[in-house]
N, C-alpha and C positions, 0 to 999 in steps of 0.2 A: 489200953495198950493194944489189946487184941483187935479192937475196932480200927485203930490206926493202921495196923499191919494189913488188915483186910483191904482197907481203902487204898493203901499203897500198892498192894498186889493188883487190885482192880485197875488202878491208874497205869501201872506198868503193862498190864495185859492190853489195855486200850491203846497205849503207845505202840506196843509191839504189833498189834493188829493194824494200826494206821500205817506203820512202816512197811508191814508186809503188803498191804493194799497198794501203797505207793510203788513198792518194788514190782508188784504184779503189773501195774499200769506201765511202768518203764519197760517191762519185758514184752508187752504186747506190741507187735510191729504196727506202725501207723498205717491206716488205710488211705491216707491222703496223698497228695502230690506236692512237689516243689517246683517252682519256676524260678530258676536262678539266672539272673540277667547280669551281664558283664559291665553294665553302666551305659550312660548316654543313650538310653532307649528313646528313639525318635517317636514323635506323635503319629507318624504315618506307618509305623511298623505294626500293621493290623494283625499279622499272624501271631505275634506275642500277646498283644492286648486281648485279642479274641480268645486265645487259649486260656488265659487266666480266668476270664469270665466263664468260659465253658466248664473248666474244672471246678469252679465255685458253685456250679449248679445251673448255669445258663441264664437266659433272660430274667432279669429281676433279682439275680443273686445278690445277697447282702455281702459286702466286702469291707472289712475294717481296714482303714488306711492309717498307717503309722508313718508320720514324718519326723520321728524322733531324732534321726541322724542329721536333719537339716538345721542350718543356722537360722532359717526363716520358716519354721514349721507351718505357720498359718498359710503362707503363700504356696509352699510345696504341697501341703495337704489339700488345699483348694484345687490346685491344678490336677492332682492325681484323682481326686473324687470326680472331677469333671471329665477327665479322660476315660476313666473306667465306666462312668455312666453313659458316655457317648457310645460305648461298645455294648450297652445293654444291661450293665450292672445297676444295683441300688447301693452305691458305696456310701460310707459314712466316716467322718474324721474321728480318730481316737486322740483325745487331748492329753497325751502322755509324752511330754518333751521338755527338755531342760530349758529351752529358749522360748517357751510359750509364755507370753506376758500375762501376768495376773493369775497364773495357775499354780496350784499346789501339786507338783508332780508326784510326790510321795503318796499323797492322799488319793490322787487319781489312779495310780498304778495298783492300789489296793481297794478301789471302789467296787463293791460287789455288783452293783447295777451295770457298771461299765464292763466288768469282767464277764457278766452274763451275756451282754450284747456281743462281745467277741466270741464267746463260747458257742453261741447259737448261729453265728454267721457262717457263710459258706466258704469264706476265704479271708486272707489278710494280705496286705501289700506294704512292704517296707521301702521307703525312699532312700536315695543316696545321701551322702554327706560324710559324717564321722561315725564309724561303726561303734566306737567306744561310747557314744551318746546313747545308742540303743541298749546295749547291755547295762549301761549305768542307770537307766530308768526302769528297766524291766526286772532287774535284780535289786534286792534290798542291800543295804550297806554290809550286812553279814554274809552276802553271797547267796542267800536263799531266794527262791522264786517269789515274785509278787503274784497277786491273784490274777492279774491280767496275763502274765506269762503262763501261769498254769492253765488259764482259759485257752490260750493259743495252742498249747499242747493238746488239750482235750479236743479242740476243733480239728486239729491235724490228725489225731489218732482216729477220730470218728469218720474222717473221709474228706475233710476240707483241704483247700490248697493254701500254701504259704508261698508268696512271691516276694522277690526283693531284687533291687537293682543297686549295683556298686556296693556301698556299705551294707545295703540290704541283702546282698549276696554273700558278703564276707561273714556275716553272723551265722550262715547256714551250717558251717562246720564247728566242731567242738573247740578247735583252735583257730584263731584269726590273727591277722597282723594288727598290731596296736600302733606303735610309733616306729616304723621301720626306717632303716638307713636306705641310702640309694641302693640300686640293685647290685652294682659292682662292689660297693662297700659291704653289702650283706654276704657276698661270696668271700670277701677278704677277711671279715671279722666274725661272721656267724650271727646267730640270734640269741638274745637273752630273754628267757621266759619271764613274762611279767612286764616287759617293756616293748621289745620289737615284736614279740608274739604274746598273745593274751587269750583269755577264755571267750569263746563264742557261745552261741545258743545251741548248736549241735543238732539241728533238725535233720540233717542228712545222716547222722550217726557219728560214731567215734572213729570210723575206719576210712573216711574220705576227707581230704583237705581241699578247700576251695580258695581260689583267688580270682580277681576280676580285672577289667581293663587290660587283658593279658597280652594280646598281640600288639596292640597299639603302643604299649609302654614296655614291651620286652620283659614282662614280669615272670615268665616261665622260670628264669634262672633263680629268682629269689624264692620260689616255691621249694627248691631242692634243699637248702639248709634248714628251712622250717620243717619240712616233712621228715628229714633225718633226725632232727632234734627231738621230735615228738613221736617218732616211730611209725609214721604213716607210710603205707605202701602204695596207695593210690591218691592222685591229686587231679582235680578238674580245674582248668583255667579257662574262663569264658571271656571272649572278646566283647567289645562294645557293640551295642545295638543287636545283641545276640542273646539267646536264652538256652539253657539246658533244662529240659523238663524231666524230672525224676519221678517215676511212678512207684506205687506201693510194692511192686515186684522187683524194684531196683533196676528197671529199664530206664536208660537215659536216651533222650532224643534231642538233637540240636535243631533249633529253629531260629531264623533271623538273618541278619545281614551277612555275617562271615562264618565264624565257627569257633571251635574250642580245642584246646590241647588236653590230652590225657597223658599224665605222667605216671609211669609204673616203675616203682623201685623194688618190686618183689624179689628180684635176683641181683640187685645192685650191691656193689661193695665200695668201701671208702678206705682211705688211709689217714693216719694221723698227720698233723701239720696243716699246711694250707689246703683249702678245699680241693678235694680230689675224688672224682666219682668214676666208677667203671661199671659198665653193663646195665645202665638204665635203659628205659624204653620210652619213646615219644610216639604219640599217635595224634594225627590231626583229623578231627571230625567236622565235616562240613554240614551245611544246611540239609536236613532230612536224614542224616546218618543216625544210627542207633548203636548203643553199647550196653551190655548188661554187666552190672557191677559184681554179680555173683558168679556167672559163668565166664565172664570176660570175652564174650562173643561179640564181634562187630557185624553190623548189617548196613551196607552202604545204602544211600537213598535210591529209590527206584530208578531214577534217571541215570544212575551210575552202575546199577547192578550188573549190566552186561558190558561194562567198559573197563574190565580189569586190564591194567597196564601189562603189556608183553615185554618182559625183560630182554627178549631177543631182538626187539625192534626199538631201541632207544631213540628218543627224540633229541635229547641233549648230549653233546659230546665235548670232551675236554674237562680239565680240572674245575671243580666247584669250590668257590672260596668267597668269604665275606670278611671284611675288616671290622664289621660292627654287627655281631650276631644279635645284639640287644636292640637293634633298630626296629622300626615299625614293620611288623610282619616278616622280618628277615628270616627267622627260623623256619617259618612255614614255606616261604619261597624256596629255601635250600632243600627242605624235605621233599617238596613237589618235584624239583629238578632231579634230585638224587634218585627218586623212585623210577624216573623215566630217563635215565642216563646210562652211559657206558662206564661210569665210574662206580667204584665200590664205596667210596667215602666222599664226604664233603666237610670242609674245614671252615670254622668261623672263629673270630677272635673277639675278645673284649678287653679294651685297654683304658687306662684312666688318664686324666689330665696331668701334664708335667707338674702342676701346682697342687696336686692332690696329696693326701696323707701318705699313700703308698703308690707312687707313680711307677715303681719298679715291678709291681706285682700285677700281672694280667692272667688271662685264662684262655686256653684253647678248647673249643667245643668241637668234637669230632662226631659227625653223624655217619652211620654205616648201615648198609643193607645187610641183613642177615636172613637166615632161612625163613623166618616168620614174617619178614617184611612184605607188604603188598600194597598196591595203589590202585585206585579206581578213578576214572575220568568220565565226566559227563559227556554224553553225545551231543548235547545242546549248548554247552558253554565250555569255558576253559577251567571249570571248577575241578579240583582234585580232592580226594580223600587219601590219606596216607597212614597206614597202620604198622606199628611195631618196628620203628627205626631205632637202632641202637644209639645210645648217647654215652660218650665218654668225655669227661672234663678233666683237664690237667692244668696245674698252675704253671705259668711261664715267667721267666725273667725278662723284663722289658728294658732294653738298652737305652741309655740316654746320652746324647740326643737320639731320638727315634729316627729323625730324618735331618738332612741338611739341604740348604738351598743351592740350586745349581747356578 
């Protein structure tokens, strides 16, 4: 009996030590970087591809390619390996995907040799597709980490880079969209945890929410209910063919074709009933801009540093209005005009089809210049950066018929 008790106590001590070690590992800030791409990364976007290889260790860097999200993982994986190798990497395909023919995905995800190859790599790249497929193969049915997922975390903590596009971007936060409704329906009905939103991999930490394809698809509005439901104060939404590089000191740099939106709900307030938001903040970070997630300090790209917009000399005059705030890039266009106009506010609307479930419920988006609002314009192009514009959203009753023929 005594021997049994001793063995039990030893086992408990070992378990406690293991748990403590795991907790210590979780507490260690990662030394690596993230390259979070908003989707549709073009083959000719050298700035993004080269940054991934550079952060993985430079020429000859080993990069593990995960096409787990893709419906055709062999083709997607082959393309990504070739693309990374063209920019100097030594990339290899990781056969952990639901749609990989002839593969035992559960066995592969817990294969010690495969895990070691990922652990000793300089970086990893996740393809686009369905983000649920990524979490579905890298976590066991009970929700625990597979050996390959633990290896990814070890590589990232050691100093490696984790990059991902579209679905590969969505997994970066601890909460991600699963099976979301349309953007307007998300505002009308909210989000259900476990369906519209679900558990991500959380590489960026528990304090930042990530969304992708942002400006092209007007997705900034769907971020808001998700962030409020899970208590996020900061959200990063990245547009297509664009990346946010997040360093170990929580510095964010935008590189690529267009830019990204920073959503700050630190001082926002809501009301019960239909979605209603007061005192949010929106910022548009363009190519080359930087932001620190700890200090919340913005640094415009060097070409804009001396191009601060003078509020006393506005370029745009007259009311600023959009009948479709969720259109491709509309919110950024309004922000850019507002920061360089004689107007204090800009108004955008979002309305639904007459045949929709709630055709009577729409929303007014009000963008306002406040004391912290500031804009920068490039001296060499028409590119803008706009920081700290206030956002208020109110539900509106849409009259039917909305219009009549003349």
